[in-house]
C-alpha positions in Angstrom: 8.0 7.9 -1.2 4.2 7.6 -1.2 2.5 8.4 -4.5 5.8 7.9 -6.3 6.0 6.4 -9.7 6.5 2.7 -9.8 9.5 2.4 -12.1 12.0 -0.4 -12.0 15.3 0.7 -10.4 18.7 -0.9 -11.0 21.4 -0.3 -8.4 24.9 -1.5 -8.7 28.4 -0.7 -7.4 30.8 1.0 -9.9 34.4 0.4 -9.2 35.3 3.1 -11.7 33.2 5.7 -9.9 33.7 4.3 -6.4 30.0 4.8 -5.8 26.6 3.0 -6.1 24.8 3.9 -9.3 21.0 3.9 -9.4 19.2 3.9 -12.8 15.7 3.9 -14.2 15.9 2.1 -17.5 12.4 3.3 -18.6 13.4 7.0 -18.2 16.4 7.7 -20.5 19.2 9.4 -18.7 17.6 9.1 -15.3 20.4 8.1 -12.9 22.0 9.1 -9.7 24.8 8.0 -7.5 25.9 7.9 -3.9 28.5 6.5 -1.5 26.0 4.0 -0.1 23.1 2.0 -1.6 20.5 4.0 0.4 22.1 7.4 -0.6 22.0 6.4 -4.3 18.4 5.4 -4.0 17.4 8.6 -2.1 19.2 10.7 -4.8 17.4 8.8 -7.5 14.0 9.4 -6.0 14.7 13.2 -6.4 16.0 12.7 -9.9 12.9 10.7 -10.9 10.6 13.5 -9.8 12.8 16.1 -11.6 12.9 14.0 -14.8 9.1 13.8 -14.8 8.7 17.5 -14.0 11.0 18.5 -16.8 9.3 16.2 -19.3 6.0 17.8 -18.5 7.4 21.3 -18.9 8.8 20.3 -22.3 5.6 18.6 -23.4 7.3 15.2 -23.7 5.6 11.9 -23.1 6.2 10.3 -19.7 6.4 6.5 -20.0 4.0 4.5 -17.9 5.8 2.2 -15.4 5.8 -1.3 -16.8 6.9 -3.2 -13.7 9.7 -5.7 -13.9 11.7 -5.5 -17.1 13.6 -8.5 -18.4 17.2 -7.4 -18.9 18.9 -10.4 -17.3 
């Protein structure tokens, strides 16, 4: 995804959902899922762009990517 934002992405398997979940912690509510790691990531790339596009339309601030976050 050239020219894509450089946000940290967390991907994990959810037993409950029986799917991989991909999230962007810096963009509240920005998440996607898929039956495979790659499909979850591909879906998230679309959702990231939609999240940013919607934020722009609503006049909301878009966080700058900060790189690696320290959650662990």
